[in-house]
Structures are given as C-alpha cells and as structure tokens.
C-alpha positions, 0 to 999 in steps of 0.5 A: 615731716616735710609738707608740700602744697597739693591741689585736687588734680595733681593729688589724684594723679599721684595717688590714683594715676587715673587722669591725663590732662592738658597743662591749661587744665592742670593750672585751672585745677591748681587754683581750686583748692587749699590743702596741705598733704604730707604723704600718702599715709597722712591726712589732707588738712584744709584751710579757708580763705576769707572774702570781703562782701558788701556787708563788710563795707561798714567794717572796712570803711570807717570815719568817712563817706563811702564815695561812689567811685569807691563803691564801684571799685569794691563791687567790681573787685567782688565780681572779679573774685567770684568769677575767679579772674585772678589776673584781672583782679591783680590789674584792677586792684592795682588800678584801685590802689593808684586811685585810692592809695590809702584804701585797705580793701584794695590791698586786700583784694590784691592779696586775694588775687596773688594768693589764688595765683600761688604768689604767696610772698606777693600776697603777704606783702599786700595783706601786710599793707592792708593791715598797716592801713587798718590795724584791726583788719581781721580777714586780712590777718586771717588770709595772711595766716593762710599764706604763711601756711602754704610757705610752711611757716606755721608759727607765723600762721598761728600768730596771724590767726590769733591776731584775726581773732583778737580783732574779730572773735567770731570769725569762724574761718580764723578759728578753723584755720587756727585749729588746722595749724594746731594739727600741723603742729601736733597740738591735737587737744588745742586743735579740737577746741578751736575747731569746735569753736569754729563749728559753733559759730558756723555749723556749715563750714565743711573745712572745720568738720573735715579738720576736726575729723583729722584731729580725732583720727590723730588721737585714734578716736576713730568713731568721732573722726568718722562722724566728723568727716561724714558731716563734712561730705554731707555738707559738701558732697564733692569735698575731695580732701574729706573723702580722702581722709574718710578713706584713710580712717576706714583703712585704719578701722579695717572697714575695707568695703567703705574704704573702696566706696570712698576711693570710688567717690574720689575718682568720680569727683576727679573725673567731674573736675577734669571735664 
C-alpha cells in the first residue's frame, strides 16, 4: 500500500473540499503537522519530532565547559525553533557550525530546520553528522527515524528508533514513533506494546494515544480504539488526525451520529487553522 505524506490543510481539501486558501497559507499549513495517510479509508498515523531544551545541555555537551558563546547559540536556536522560523534556523545553524564545527547540537538544529521545511534528505545528512559527533545522541536518532518515515523507508526508521532507545530507554517519543512504525509494517501487537510503554513514560503524549487507537482498530478491538482516541482528543482538543481516526472508528461501528459530530469537529478545526 503506497503511502504519501499529508498535512492538515491539504488533507482536508482532499476529503471535505471545504476551504480555499492562498499558496502562502498552504505552505504554512504544510509545516504544522507530522502525519502519514494511506487513503480515504485508512488511518492517519502520527509521528513526533524530538526537540532540544536547556535541560538537555548536560546530556549534549560533555567533558568540557559550556562556553558563553555556545550558550548563546544554543539559546538562540531554541528561540528560532519555538517561533518556527525554519529558514532563519537554517542560516543560524550554519553560522553555529562555522564557529563550532564539532558541535553536535548545531547539526541537530540544522536537521530540525530542514525536516520542518520538508527537505528530508538534507535533514538526514544533518542528523547523521550530529550522531557522528555524538554517538549516543538519542534525540538525533529519533528524528533521523522520522525523516526515514516521511521517505517511506520504514525498516531504516525502525532501526533508528531502536538506536534512540538503546541510548535513552525512557525517551517516550522514540517509543511512540517505533509503535507508529510497527503499525505501518502491520505488526500490531508490537505496536501496542511500544505505544503502551510510551504512555507509561509520558501519559500526556497525545500522539501515542492516537496511534494506540489505530493499532486497536486494526485488530478490530473498537472499544479500546475509541477509548484511546477519545483520550487523544481530550489531551489535544484540536488534534486533527485523532478526530479523523475517531470518525473512521464510528463509521466502522455504525455510530453515525458520533461520526457526523467528529467530522463537524474536523471542519471547525480546519476553519480555525485557515484564519
């Protein structure tokens, strides 16, 4: 089954034909979601990107003092990432690399920027360089996996997530992404096990609940599927993929009233995102 990358706005245009937006708004929407969709009759699976924060500095920078200039670069990169200035982050990360060419975090942020711009091959190169400089860089392994996912290379993605977990066993997003990969590969029992582990580590990770609902749905355990998907939208009320998957479960269980409500919610979210 051939998969293609979709994002919130384009996904809704295809299924509902309810909005017309400018190319600039379309491009903005393309940068707001990580999802894989097979076709109108299948589930929308979510993958999570790992981020670096100030609390990660001791894990990234070892065996040397964190110099004042390095702290400036690290802090500014986080600010650019949080503001979603991806082109600015590319330029800034390259400046950081030119100043500190052996700094793994600089390549990590370059990978973040390229990944969010949809330049997955360039992101893969950046993440691999970060890993070359820091072999146990779990979050770089995790994001390397998401890039492989978006290129449809699920075997490589699975191995990358496993590397991340070997380095950092309690990285919830890596467990969640590994579970999502297992869903794509049709390995639903393994998916459920990985997603439950993710939830045990981070109960508020909505993507894990959404993907767990998908895995249960694939096994026709619709009651558990609905419970998981409802938890996902409880945690994130405007979670488009979770509402979509919930609507599909309602359709399969002949609960047409709730299906209509879910589809209406999707339309409401779409209009909010188009403003």
